[in-house]
C-alpha positions as CSV (number, residue, x, y, z in Angstrom):
1,M,-16.3,19.5,-42.1
2,T,-13.9,16.9,-40.6
3,K,-10.9,16.3,-42.9
4,I,-7.6,18.1,-42.7
5,Y,-4.8,17.6,-45.2
6,R,-1.2,18.4,-44.2
7,V,1.1,19.1,-47.2
8,N,4.8,18.9,-46.5
9,A,6.6,21.0,-49.1
10,R,10.0,19.4,-48.4
11,M,9.0,15.7,-48.3
12,K,6.3,16.1,-50.9
13,T,4.0,14.1,-48.7
14,I,0.3,14.6,-47.9
15,A,-1.1,13.3,-44.6
16,Q,-4.8,13.2,-43.8
17,E,-6.1,13.6,-40.3
18,E,-9.5,14.1,-38.7
19,L,-10.4,17.5,-37.1
20,K,-9.4,17.4,-33.4
21,E,-12.3,17.5,-31.0
22,K,-10.9,20.8,-29.5
23,Y,-11.2,22.4,-32.9
24,L,-14.8,21.3,-33.6
25,L,-16.3,24.7,-32.6
26,L,-13.7,26.7,-34.5
27,G,-13.6,27.8,-38.2
28,G,-12.2,30.5,-40.4
29,R,-10.3,33.1,-38.4
30,S,-10.7,31.3,-35.0
31,L,-9.4,28.0,-36.4
32,I,-6.4,29.8,-37.9
33,S,-5.5,31.5,-34.7
34,K,-5.7,28.2,-32.8
35,V,-3.6,26.2,-35.2
36,L,-0.9,29.0,-35.4
37,T,-0.7,29.5,-31.7
38,N,-0.4,25.7,-31.1
39,E,1.9,24.9,-33.9
40,V,4.0,27.9,-35.1
41,D,6.8,29.6,-33.3
42,P,5.9,33.3,-33.3
43,T,9.6,34.2,-33.7
44,C,10.0,32.2,-36.9
45,D,10.9,33.6,-40.3
46,P,7.6,34.1,-42.1
47,L,9.2,32.8,-45.3
48,G,11.1,30.1,-43.5
49,A,10.5,26.4,-42.8
50,G,8.9,27.1,-39.5
51,N,5.9,29.0,-40.8
52,K,2.7,27.3,-41.9
53,L,0.0,28.4,-44.3
54,I,-3.5,27.4,-43.4
55,F,-6.5,27.3,-45.8
56,C,-9.8,26.7,-44.1
57,T,-13.5,27.0,-44.2
58,S,-15.9,28.5,-41.8
59,L,-18.0,27.0,-38.9
60,L,-21.0,27.0,-41.2
61,A,-19.4,25.6,-44.3
62,G,-21.3,22.7,-45.8
63,T,-24.6,24.1,-44.7
64,N,-26.9,26.1,-46.9
65,V,-26.8,29.2,-44.6
66,L,-26.6,32.4,-46.6
67,A,-23.0,33.3,-47.5
68,A,-21.5,30.7,-45.3
69,H,-18.6,29.8,-47.6
70,R,-15.8,32.2,-47.0
71,L,-12.2,31.1,-47.5
72,S,-9.8,32.0,-44.7
73,V,-6.1,31.9,-45.2
74,G,-3.5,32.5,-42.5
75,G,0.0,32.3,-41.3
76,K,2.7,34.5,-39.9
77,S,2.8,37.6,-42.1
78,P,5.9,38.6,-44.0
79,L,4.5,42.1,-44.1
80,T,3.7,42.7,-40.5
81,G,5.8,40.0,-38.8
82,G,2.7,39.0,-36.8
83,I,-0.3,36.7,-37.1
84,K,-2.5,37.1,-40.1
85,E,-5.8,35.9,-41.4
86,S,-7.3,37.0,-44.6
87,N,-10.7,35.9,-46.0
88,S,-12.5,36.1,-49.3
89,G,-15.6,34.9,-51.1
90,G,-15.4,33.0,-54.4
91,T,-15.9,29.3,-55.1
92,A,-12.9,27.7,-53.2
93,A,-14.6,27.2,-49.8
94,T,-17.7,25.8,-51.4
95,Y,-15.7,23.2,-53.3
96,L,-13.7,22.3,-50.2
97,A,-16.9,21.8,-48.2
98,R,-18.3,19.5,-50.9
99,H,-15.3,17.2,-50.2
100,N,-15.7,17.5,-46.4
101,I,-12.3,19.3,-46.2
102,K,-12.0,21.6,-43.3
103,A,-8.5,22.7,-43.8
104,I,-5.3,22.4,-45.8
105,I,-2.1,23.1,-44.0
106,F,1.2,23.7,-45.9
107,E,4.3,23.0,-43.9
108,D,8.1,23.3,-44.3
109,L,10.1,24.4,-47.3
110,P,11.2,22.6,-50.5
111,E,14.8,21.7,-51.1
112,S,14.6,22.6,-54.8
113,D,13.2,25.4,-57.0
114,D,10.7,23.1,-58.6
115,W,7.1,24.3,-58.5
116,H,4.1,22.2,-57.7
117,L,0.3,22.5,-57.6
118,L,-2.0,20.7,-55.2
119,R,-4.9,18.9,-56.9
120,I,-8.0,17.7,-55.1
121,G,-9.6,15.3,-57.4
122,Q,-13.3,14.6,-57.9
123,D,-13.0,11.8,-55.4
124,G,-11.5,14.2,-52.8
125,K,-8.0,12.7,-52.9
126,P,-5.1,15.2,-53.0
127,E,-1.9,14.9,-54.9
128,L,1.1,17.2,-55.6
129,I,1.7,17.7,-59.3
130,P,4.8,19.2,-60.9
131,A,3.9,22.7,-62.1
132,S,7.1,24.4,-63.2
133,E,5.5,24.9,-66.6
134,Y,3.2,27.4,-65.0
135,A,5.9,29.4,-63.3
136,G,6.0,33.1,-64.3
137,L,2.3,33.1,-65.3
138,N,-0.1,35.6,-63.8
139,N,-3.5,34.6,-62.5
140,Y,-5.8,35.1,-65.5
141,V,-3.6,33.2,-68.0
142,L,-2.8,30.5,-65.3
143,V,-6.6,30.0,-64.7
144,E,-7.3,29.6,-68.4
145,K,-4.5,27.0,-68.7
146,L,-5.6,25.1,-65.7
147,K,-9.2,25.0,-66.8
148,G,-8.0,23.7,-70.2
149,R,-6.2,20.9,-68.4
150,Y,-8.7,20.0,-65.6
151,G,-12.0,21.2,-67.1
152,K,-14.3,24.0,-66.1
153,A,-15.8,22.3,-63.1
154,I,-13.0,23.4,-60.8
155,S,-12.1,26.0,-58.3
156,I,-8.6,27.5,-58.2
157,I,-6.5,29.3,-55.6
158,S,-3.4,30.7,-57.1
159,I,-0.5,33.2,-57.0
160,G,0.8,35.5,-59.7
161,K,4.3,36.8,-60.1
162,A,4.0,38.8,-56.9
163,G,3.7,35.6,-54.9
164,E,6.5,33.9,-56.8
165,M,8.8,36.9,-56.1
166,Q,7.7,36.7,-52.4
167,Y,6.6,40.3,-52.2
168,G,5.2,41.4,-48.8
169,N,2.4,42.8,-50.9
170,S,1.2,39.6,-52.5
171,A,-2.2,38.1,-52.5
172,L,-3.9,34.8,-53.2
173,H,-6.8,34.7,-55.7
174,N,-9.6,32.4,-56.2
175,L,-12.5,32.3,-58.7
176,D,-15.6,34.5,-58.6
177,F,-18.8,32.5,-58.7
178,S,-20.5,34.8,-61.2
179,T,-17.7,35.5,-63.6
180,G,-15.3,32.6,-63.1
181,Y,-12.4,34.9,-63.1
182,P,-9.6,35.1,-60.3
183,V,-10.9,38.3,-58.7
184,R,-11.6,37.1,-55.1
185,A,-8.5,37.9,-53.2
186,N,-7.2,36.9,-49.8
187,A,-5.3,40.1,-50.2
188,R,-3.8,41.4,-47.1
189,G,-0.6,40.5,-45.2
190,G,1.5,38.8,-48.0
191,M,0.0,35.3,-47.8
192,G,0.8,34.9,-51.5
193,A,4.5,35.2,-50.6
194,V,4.2,32.4,-48.0
195,L,2.6,30.1,-50.6
196,G,5.3,31.1,-53.0
197,S,8.1,30.3,-50.5
198,K,6.7,26.8,-50.4
199,K,6.8,26.6,-54.2
200,I,3.1,26.0,-54.6
201,K,1.7,27.8,-57.6
202,A,-1.9,26.8,-57.2
203,I,-4.5,24.6,-55.5
204,V,-6.9,23.0,-58.0
205,I,-10.1,21.7,-56.5
206,E,-12.3,19.5,-58.7
207,R,-16.0,19.6,-58.0
208,S,-17.3,16.6,-56.1
209,P,-20.2,15.0,-58.0
210,K,-22.0,14.8,-54.7
211,A,-21.8,17.2,-51.8
212,H,-20.8,15.8,-48.4
213,E,-23.9,15.4,-46.3
214,F,-23.7,17.7,-43.3
215,Q,-24.6,16.1,-40.0
216,Y,-26.9,18.4,-38.0
217,A,-27.5,18.1,-34.3
218,D,-31.1,19.1,-34.8
219,K,-32.1,19.5,-38.4
220,E,-35.5,20.8,-37.7
221,R,-34.2,23.5,-35.4
222,Y,-31.5,24.4,-37.9
223,E,-34.0,24.8,-40.8
224,A,-36.2,27.1,-38.8
225,A,-33.2,29.2,-37.8
226,R,-31.8,29.2,-41.3
227,K,-35.1,30.4,-42.8
228,K,-35.4,33.2,-40.2
229,F,-31.8,34.3,-40.8
230,F,-32.5,34.4,-44.5
231,D,-35.7,36.3,-44.2
232,V,-34.2,38.9,-41.9
233,A,-31.1,39.3,-44.2
234,I,-33.1,39.6,-47.5
235,N,-35.6,42.1,-46.0
236,N,-33.0,44.3,-44.3
237,E,-33.6,47.6,-46.1
238,G,-30.7,49.2,-44.4
239,M,-28.4,46.9,-46.4
240,S,-30.1,47.2,-49.7
241,W,-27.3,49.5,-51.0
242,L,-25.1,46.4,-51.3
243,R,-27.5,44.9,-53.8
244,E,-28.2,48.1,-55.6
245,I,-24.6,49.4,-55.9
246,G,-22.1,47.4,-53.9
247,T,-19.4,48.8,-51.7
248,P,-18.7,51.7,-54.1
249,A,-21.8,53.2,-52.5
250,L,-19.5,54.1,-49.6
251,V,-17.6,56.6,-51.8
252,D,-20.4,59.2,-51.4
253,V,-20.6,58.7,-47.7
254,T,-16.9,58.9,-46.9
255,G,-16.0,61.4,-49.6
256,S,-18.5,64.0,-48.4
257,T,-17.1,63.7,-44.8
258,A,-13.4,63.6,-45.7
259,I,-13.2,60.1,-44.2
260,M,-12.1,58.8,-47.6
261,P,-8.3,59.4,-47.9
262,F,-7.1,61.9,-50.4
263,R,-3.5,62.6,-51.5
264,N,-1.7,60.2,-49.1
265,F,-4.1,60.7,-46.2
266,S,-3.8,64.5,-46.3
267,G,-7.1,64.8,-44.5
268,G,-8.7,67.1,-47.1
269,F,-11.8,66.8,-49.3
270,N,-11.4,65.2,-52.7
271,D,-12.2,67.9,-55.2
272,S,-13.0,65.4,-58.0
273,L,-15.5,63.2,-56.0
274,D,-18.1,63.3,-58.8
275,S,-15.7,61.5,-61.1
276,I,-15.6,58.4,-58.8
277,S,-19.0,58.7,-57.1
278,A,-21.6,55.9,-56.9
279,E,-23.6,57.5,-59.6
280,K,-20.6,57.6,-61.9
281,F,-19.8,54.0,-61.1
282,L,-23.3,52.9,-62.0
283,S,-23.3,54.9,-65.2
284,K,-20.0,53.3,-66.2
285,I,-21.4,49.8,-65.5
286,K,-24.4,50.6,-67.6
287,A,-22.5,52.2,-70.5
288,G,-20.1,49.3,-70.7
289,G,-22.8,46.6,-70.5
290,G,-21.5,45.3,-67.2
291,K,-23.6,43.9,-64.4
292,I,-24.5,44.9,-60.9
293,G,-25.9,42.8,-58.1
294,E,-24.0,39.6,-58.7
295,P,-23.1,37.0,-56.0
296,C,-19.4,36.2,-55.5
297,Q,-20.2,32.8,-53.9
298,A,-22.9,30.2,-54.4
299,G,-25.9,30.5,-52.2
300,C,-25.5,34.2,-51.4
301,A,-28.5,36.5,-51.7
302,I,-26.6,39.7,-50.7
303,H,-25.4,40.1,-54.3
304,C,-22.9,42.9,-53.7
305,S,-20.5,42.2,-56.6
306,S,-20.4,43.6,-60.1
307,S,-18.6,43.2,-63.4
308,F,-17.0,46.2,-65.0
309,N,-16.4,46.5,-68.8
310,D,-14.3,48.9,-70.7
311,D,-15.7,51.5,-73.2
312,S,-15.9,48.9,-75.9
313,G,-18.0,46.5,-73.8
314,E,-15.2,44.1,-73.2
315,Y,-14.8,42.6,-69.7
316,L,-12.2,44.4,-67.6
317,T,-12.6,43.4,-64.0
318,A,-15.1,42.2,-61.4
319,G,-15.7,43.0,-57.8
320,L,-14.4,46.6,-58.0
321,E,-14.7,47.5,-54.4
322,Y,-14.7,50.7,-52.3
323,E,-11.3,50.1,-50.9
324,T,-9.8,50.0,-54.4
325,I,-11.5,53.2,-55.5
326,A,-10.5,54.9,-52.3
327,L,-6.8,53.9,-52.2
328,C,-6.0,53.5,-55.9
329,G,-8.2,56.4,-56.8
330,S,-8.9,59.1,-54.3
331,N,-5.7,58.6,-52.2
332,C,-3.6,59.0,-55.4
333,A,-5.8,61.8,-56.7
334,V,-6.7,59.6,-59.7
335,A,-10.2,60.6,-60.8
336,D,-10.9,58.1,-63.6
337,L,-12.8,54.9,-62.9
338,D,-11.6,53.3,-66.0
339,I,-8.0,53.7,-64.9
340,I,-8.9,52.5,-61.4
341,A,-10.5,49.4,-62.9
342,R,-7.4,48.8,-65.0
343,I,-5.3,49.0,-61.8
344,D,-7.7,46.6,-60.2
345,R,-7.3,44.2,-63.1
346,L,-3.5,44.4,-63.0
347,C,-3.5,43.7,-59.3
348,D,-5.6,40.6,-59.8
349,E,-3.4,39.5,-62.6
350,L,-0.1,40.0,-60.7
351,G,-1.5,39.0,-57.3
352,L,-1.4,42.2,-55.4
353,D,-3.5,43.7,-52.6
354,T,-5.1,46.9,-54.0
355,I,-5.1,48.5,-50.6
356,E,-1.3,48.1,-50.1
357,T,-0.8,49.0,-53.8
358,G,-2.8,52.2,-53.8
359,T,-1.1,53.4,-50.6
360,T,2.3,52.5,-51.9
361,I,1.6,54.5,-55.1
362,A,0.4,57.5,-53.1
363,V,3.7,57.5,-51.1
364,C,5.6,57.5,-54.4
365,M,3.5,60.5,-55.5
366,E,4.2,62.3,-52.3
367,A,7.9,61.7,-52.9
368,G,7.6,63.3,-56.3
369,K,8.5,60.0,-58.0
370,I,5.4,60.4,-60.2
371,P,2.8,63.2,-60.4
372,W,-0.3,63.3,-58.4
373,G,-3.3,62.0,-60.3
374,D,-1.2,60.4,-63.1
375,G,-3.0,57.1,-63.5
376,E,-0.8,55.9,-66.4
377,A,2.3,56.5,-64.3
378,A,0.7,54.6,-61.4
379,I,0.2,51.7,-63.8
380,G,3.8,52.0,-64.8
381,L,4.8,51.4,-61.1
382,I,2.7,48.2,-61.0
383,K,4.4,47.1,-64.2
384,E,7.8,47.7,-62.5
385,M,6.7,45.3,-59.7
386,E,5.7,42.8,-62.4
387,A,9.1,43.1,-64.2
388,G,11.0,42.9,-60.9
389,T,13.1,45.9,-61.5
390,E,15.2,47.1,-58.5
391,F,12.7,49.7,-57.6
392,G,9.8,47.4,-58.5
393,R,11.0,44.9,-55.9
394,I,11.1,47.6,-53.3
395,L,7.5,48.6,-54.2
396,G,6.5,44.9,-54.0
397,Q,7.5,44.8,-50.3
398,G,4.8,47.4,-49.5
399,T,4.2,50.9,-48.4
400,L,6.6,51.0,-45.5
401,A,9.5,49.7,-47.7
402,A,8.7,52.3,-50.4
403,G,8.4,55.1,-47.9
404,E,11.7,54.3,-46.3
405,A,13.5,54.0,-49.7
406,L,12.1,57.3,-50.8
407,G,12.6,59.2,-47.5
408,V,8.9,60.0,-47.1
409,K,8.0,61.1,-43.6
410,R,4.2,60.5,-43.9
411,V,3.9,56.8,-44.3
412,P,0.4,55.5,-43.4
413,V,1.1,52.0,-42.0
414,V,0.5,50.2,-38.7
415,K,2.6,47.1,-37.9
416,G,4.0,47.4,-41.4
417,Q,0.7,47.2,-43.2
418,A,-1.0,50.0,-45.1
419,I,-4.0,51.8,-43.6
420,S,-7.1,51.1,-45.6
421,G,-9.7,53.6,-46.9
422,Y,-10.6,55.7,-43.9
423,D,-8.7,58.7,-42.5
424,P,-8.4,57.9,-38.7
425,R,-8.6,61.6,-37.8
426,N,-12.1,61.8,-39.3
427,L,-13.3,58.4,-38.2
428,K,-11.5,57.9,-34.9
429,G,-13.1,54.6,-33.8
430,T,-11.7,53.0,-36.9
431,G,-8.4,54.7,-36.2
432,V,-8.4,52.8,-32.9
433,T,-9.0,49.5,-34.8
434,F,-6.2,50.3,-37.1
435,A,-3.8,50.9,-34.2
436,T,-4.8,48.0,-32.0
437,S,-5.9,45.1,-34.2
438,P,-3.4,42.2,-34.1
439,M,-3.9,42.0,-37.9
440,G,-2.3,45.4,-38.6
441,A,-4.2,48.4,-40.0
442,D,-7.3,46.6,-41.2
443,H,-10.7,48.2,-41.4
444,T,-12.4,44.8,-41.6
445,A,-11.2,44.1,-38.0
446,G,-13.7,46.7,-36.7
447,L,-15.1,49.4,-38.9
448,T,-17.0,52.0,-36.8
449,L,-18.6,53.9,-39.7
450,E,-22.1,53.1,-38.5
451,A,-21.4,53.7,-34.8
452,S,-23.6,56.2,-33.1
453,L,-20.7,58.2,-31.7
454,D,-19.5,61.5,-33.3
455,P,-16.6,60.2,-35.4
456,L,-14.6,63.3,-34.6
457,D,-15.0,63.0,-30.9
458,P,-12.3,60.8,-29.2
459,A,-14.6,60.0,-26.3
460,G,-15.8,56.4,-26.3
461,Q,-14.0,55.4,-29.5
462,A,-11.7,52.9,-27.8
463,D,-14.6,51.2,-26.2
464,V,-16.5,50.9,-29.5
465,S,-13.5,49.4,-31.2
466,S,-12.8,47.0,-28.4
467,M,-16.5,45.8,-28.5
468,L,-16.5,45.4,-32.3
469,Q,-13.2,43.6,-32.8
470,P,-14.4,40.2,-31.2
471,V,-17.7,40.6,-33.0
472,I,-15.9,40.8,-36.3
473,A,-13.6,37.9,-35.4
474,A,-16.7,35.8,-34.7
475,A,-18.2,36.8,-38.0
476,D,-15.0,35.9,-39.8
477,S,-15.3,32.5,-38.2
478,L,-18.8,31.9,-39.4
479,M,-19.8,33.7,-42.6
480,C,-19.5,36.8,-44.9
481,M,-19.4,40.0,-42.8
482,F,-22.2,41.5,-44.9
483,A,-24.5,38.6,-44.2
484,W,-23.6,38.9,-40.5
485,F,-24.5,42.6,-40.4
486,S,-27.7,41.9,-42.4
487,A,-29.2,39.4,-40.0
488,A,-27.0,38.3,-37.1
489,S,-28.7,38.8,-33.7
490,P,-29.3,37.1,-30.4
491,E,-32.5,35.7,-32.0
492,T,-30.8,34.2,-35.1
493,I,-27.2,33.1,-34.7
494,P,-27.5,31.1,-31.4
495,E,-30.4,29.1,-32.9
496,L,-28.3,28.4,-36.0
497,M,-25.4,27.1,-33.9
498,A,-27.7,25.0,-31.7
499,G,-29.3,23.4,-34.7
500,I,-25.9,22.7,-36.3
501,Y,-23.7,21.7,-33.3
502,G,-26.1,21.1,-30.5
503,G,-26.0,22.3,-26.9
504,E,-27.3,25.6,-25.6
505,W,-26.1,28.8,-27.2
506,D,-26.6,32.5,-26.5
507,F,-25.1,35.5,-28.4
508,D,-22.2,36.0,-26.0
509,K,-21.1,32.4,-26.5
510,V,-21.0,33.0,-30.2
511,I,-19.1,36.3,-29.7
512,D,-16.7,34.5,-27.4
513,I,-15.4,32.5,-30.4
514,G,-14.2,35.8,-31.7
515,R,-13.0,37.1,-28.3
516,Q,-10.8,34.1,-27.8
517,S,-9.5,34.3,-31.3
518,V,-8.5,38.0,-30.8
519,L,-6.8,37.1,-27.5
520,R,-4.8,34.3,-29.2
521,E,-3.8,36.6,-31.9
522,K,-2.6,39.2,-29.5
523,A,-0.7,36.6,-27.5
524,F,1.0,35.4,-30.7
525,N,2.1,38.9,-31.6
526,T,3.4,39.5,-28.1
527,A,5.5,36.4,-28.3
528,A,6.7,37.5,-31.7
529,G,8.1,40.7,-30.0
530,F,5.3,43.2,-30.4
531,K,5.2,45.9,-27.7
532,P,2.4,48.4,-26.7
533,E,4.1,51.1,-28.8
534,D,3.3,49.0,-31.9
535,D,-0.4,49.6,-31.2
536,R,-0.1,53.2,-32.4
537,L,-0.9,55.1,-35.6
538,P,1.9,57.0,-37.4
539,K,2.7,60.3,-35.5
540,F,1.6,62.6,-38.3
541,F,-2.1,61.7,-37.7
542,A,-1.7,63.1,-34.1
543,V,0.1,66.4,-35.1
544,E,-1.2,67.3,-38.6
545,K,-4.7,68.6,-38.6
546,A,-7.0,67.3,-41.3
547,P,-7.8,70.4,-43.4
548,A,-11.4,69.3,-44.0
549,T,-12.3,69.0,-40.3
550,G,-9.4,70.5,-38.2
551,A,-9.2,67.1,-36.4
552,V,-6.2,65.2,-35.3
553,F,-6.2,61.6,-34.0
554,D,-6.3,62.3,-30.2
555,V,-7.5,59.1,-28.6
556,N,-5.5,58.8,-25.4
557,P,-2.7,56.2,-25.6
558,T,-3.8,54.8,-22.3
559,E,-7.2,54.0,-23.8
560,L,-5.4,52.3,-26.7
561,D,-3.5,50.2,-24.3
562,G,-6.8,49.1,-22.8
563,V,-8.3,47.8,-26.0
564,L,-8.7,44.0,-26.3
565,N,-8.0,43.5,-22.6
566,Y,-10.9,41.2,-21.9
């Protein structure tokens, strides 16, 4: 991938440039960290003219490597005030790769309130098109209208009302390969608000009639490595749960150990686990005529997605993930998968992160704003965000804003971002990741669920997290994380990279892509004003024992300070 388009929101101009040589071995998360550290002042206003929003593909985009087409989006986060990269599956990265587009970078701010969309035509040429007629539309209706205008052979990246209102909790959505609906979210960190600040409602990418022909350094070596990688991934029985159930399979694992949060991270066991279990999930899929084992992007054989129908057999949502069930369900004591699926659909419509949304709702429940377990009341809060009521706008700014407004003492955030679906007292290595990742509290930065350490023992947890975080950053630069953990090894990934880019590779050279990315991210945050004390969990995790295990988060602060010091 070699083309970069720069879109100036003030001048309404689009400039094309070739990928710089120093960026050739960067993609996804690593490319975003490089561009941001080189071009964006870390002290800038995230919603101001100085911030940039970068959309880019991975290092393997354009090849036929399993699950190579993740879409990364990044900028300075209005939620955390630091660097942010969020990635998703879907069709957008595949469509960009067919046009030989490595990145699209939005710059500056418009001088008017007029909305535009960016259209990439079949010939690969970009243009800005007035789009004020689409303002105020949520994602499902917007996608339907854009398909009616540009045809079905398109991919779309869009914001709903949350992005328009520049909520800190606002996501970008692109289309799922299997269903065609806008359910693939670059969810975390408020990137939807950054696109909204630049008055861009959507990016429409028309399908190139012919895919760009990727130039391999050694095609024969690449093909041998690709086949080996595929064979290892598809025959990895340890990852078969992804095809058979999807990420909701984790509910049983984390629920039975009190790792899954319950009632605003109270640390107890969910007493209604059977109502949201993997078995219950599969039975609901079957009863509604939904589907399991679907790919979210072309060329993926992992097939971890699903479509979820209501009781009448009508489509409701797709890609209902563990995190949504954990945060919008268990953490709110909502024990009804149908309601959780409705919440998921509303978040996709409005353009919200379900992790931030579920954690925000739980804080409201703890404050007594609505009752524990009241799913309809939870939906009512989301509709307040959509309506833009005074309280709805507070909620839209995320969990920290809601907690402060309601006077709640137990607010589970790090660097302003809600903690995802793992109680850090009962999975301490992931707690270290939550505390120290430059991205804020993000499990995808280094989930230690499968680590060999006792999750309740603080010993060694900082080392495991410190080891995992650059590995994940490397994965986020190359491919889907599930494909990585299915088949990435010193025998597969270096050979892929050598066949694609040439030169000699070993596994440490691949991991160093992630290591350097994490170091750039950390440096960006330091320049933005972050201090070591920002790399900490909320104090209640250290002083309140989890009732299920008696554990507190007791990893030594000195060890936290040593994480990511490579």
